[in-house]
Structures are given as C-alpha cells and as structure tokens.
C-alpha positions in Angstrom: 125.6 40.1 70.1 128.2 39.3 72.7 127.5 40.2 76.3 131.1 41.2 76.7 130.5 44.0 74.2 127.2 45.1 75.8 128.7 46.1 79.2 129.8 49.5 77.9 126.3 50.1 76.5 124.7 49.5 79.9 127.1 52.0 81.6 126.3 54.7 79.0 122.6 54.1 79.3 122.7 54.2 83.1 124.7 57.5 83.0 122.1 59.2 80.9 119.1 57.9 82.9 121.0 58.5 86.2 121.8 62.1 85.2 118.1 62.7 84.3 116.9 61.2 87.7 119.4 63.2 89.7 118.5 66.5 87.9 114.8 65.7 88.6 115.5 64.9 92.2 117.5 68.1 92.8 114.8 70.1 91.0 112.1 68.7 93.3 114.2 69.5 96.4 114.9 73.0 95.2 111.3 73.7 94.5 110.5 72.6 98.0 113.1 74.9 99.4 111.8 77.8 97.3 108.2 77.1 98.4 109.3 77.0 102.1 111.3 80.2 101.7 108.4 82.1 100.0 106.0 81.0 102.8 108.5 81.9 105.5 109.0 85.4 103.9 105.2 85.8 103.8 105.0 84.9 107.5 107.9 87.3 108.3 106.0 90.2 106.6 102.7 89.3 108.5 104.5 88.8 111.8 106.4 92.1 111.4 103.2 94.0 110.5 101.5 92.6 113.5 104.3 93.5 115.9 104.5 97.0 114.4 100.7 97.5 114.9 101.0 96.8 118.7 104.6 97.9 119.5 106.1 101.4 119.9 107.0 103.1 116.6 110.7 103.6 117.6 111.3 100.1 118.9 114.1 98.4 116.8 113.0 95.0 118.3 110.0 94.8 115.8 112.2 94.2 112.8 114.5 91.7 114.6 111.5 89.7 115.8 109.9 89.8 112.4 112.8 87.8 110.9 112.5 85.2 113.7 115.4 86.4 115.8 115.6 87.1 119.5 115.1 90.7 120.5 118.8 91.1 121.2 120.0 89.4 118.0 120.7 91.9 115.2 122.2 89.5 112.7 120.7 87.6 109.8 117.6 85.5 110.4 118.0 82.2 112.2 115.3 80.6 110.0 115.8 82.0 106.5 119.3 82.2 105.3 120.6 85.7 104.2 117.4 87.5 105.4 118.3 90.6 107.4 116.4 93.6 108.7 117.8 95.5 105.8 115.4 93.5 103.6 112.5 94.9 105.5 110.7 98.2 105.0 108.2 99.4 107.6 105.8 102.1 106.7 102.9 103.7 108.5 99.9 104.7 106.3 97.0 107.1 106.8 93.3 106.4 106.1 93.8 106.9 102.4 96.8 104.6 102.2 99.3 107.4 101.8 102.6 107.2 103.7 102.7 109.1 107.0 105.8 111.3 106.6 106.7 111.7 110.3 104.9 108.9 112.4 106.9 109.7 115.6 105.4 113.3 115.7 102.8 113.1 118.4 101.8 116.8 118.2 101.0 117.2 114.5 97.8 115.9 112.9 100.0 114.5 110.1 102.0 112.4 112.5 101.2 109.7 115.0 97.4 110.5 115.1 97.2 110.1 111.3 98.4 106.5 111.3 95.6 104.0 110.4 97.5 101.1 108.8 100.9 99.5 109.2 102.7 97.9 106.2 105.8 95.7 106.3 107.5 94.8 103.0 110.1 92.1 102.4 112.1 93.3 99.4 115.2 92.4 97.4 115.5 88.9 98.9 117.8 86.8 96.8 117.2 83.0 96.8 120.3 80.9 95.8 119.9 77.5 94.2 121.9 74.6 95.5 121.8 72.6 92.3 125.4 71.9 91.3 126.4 73.9 88.2 123.2 76.1 88.3 124.1 78.6 91.1 121.7 81.1 89.6 120.4 83.7 92.2 116.7 84.4 92.0 115.4 87.7 93.3 112.0 87.1 94.8 109.2 89.7 94.3 108.3 92.1 97.1 106.1 90.5 99.7 103.8 92.9 101.7 101.5 92.7 104.7 99.2 95.5 105.7 97.3 95.5 109.0 95.2 98.1 110.7 96.9 99.9 113.6 96.2 98.9 117.1 97.9 100.4 120.2 101.2 101.2 118.6 102.8 100.6 122.0 100.6 103.0 124.0 97.9 102.5 126.6 94.6 104.0 125.8 94.2 105.4 129.3 97.5 107.2 129.4 100.4 108.2 127.2 102.5 105.5 128.8 104.6 103.5 126.2 104.7 99.7 126.6 107.8 97.8 125.5 107.5 94.8 123.2 
C-alpha cells in the first residue's frame, strides 16, 4: 500500500492510543488526589479529637485548628479544598459511649464530669474530580476519631481554664 494513503491511519491510531494514555494518566493523578484527601481528612479528625481532649469545651479554636487553619482563620481549610468547620461534628461521650447531653454543665453528674471520650467526625465532605468531562462529585464516608479525655482545658489542681 502507498505511504501517502497510510498517513491518515497513523493519525487515527495515535488518537485512540493517545486518548487511552491520557485517560489512564488522569485516572492515576485523581486516585493520588483522592488518597491524599482521605488521609488528610483522617488526620483532621485525629487532630481535632486530640485538641478537643486537651482544650476547653467552649473553645472555637479547636475546630479551626483541626482543619489545618490558624486560630484566627474561620474560613475553609488551607490544606484541603472545600473543607470547613461545618463538616466537623464534635461530641463528648460518657463511659458507655453515649453522648453527653450538656458537656458544659460543671455542676451536674451528667455534664462535664461524665465525659470520658471525645469524638470528632468529618462528615458530608464532597470530593470533586478534575478529569475533564467527568466532573462527578464523590461524597466520602464519615471519618471518625475517638480519644480518651484528658484535661479538657482545666488544671487538675484548680478550676483554672487554660486556653489552646
């Protein structure tokens, strides 16, 4: 066959193979981004639970610091796009794992004194793909971290509250 007639065939073959290679390349990059985001969300949950275990119950800085922001930055996370404190749920649990209804109540036995565990959940986080033509949002499952309480922002010798 004539080489002049084969030029079009090479271009068509390259377009099929090139498309396959680029889809595979974008898929690998997206899987890496998804893996990084899942690990960062897991670290945000662990970090927030740790801060909540040692910081004052009423301190709003805990949730801001959990999403890798400065204490004064109330916006979205600087590390994980579209992660905000609204995606976090902080709960205090008693010895049986039940939610403590009023953790700030220092007088009642069902309040501050009942707290034995701190749980931070990252929920309703939506991961957006960058693959052209496949802008499908993926809602990731809830990620939780539960740690035993520590000082909860109070000195053991006195009732003095320490800031975080």
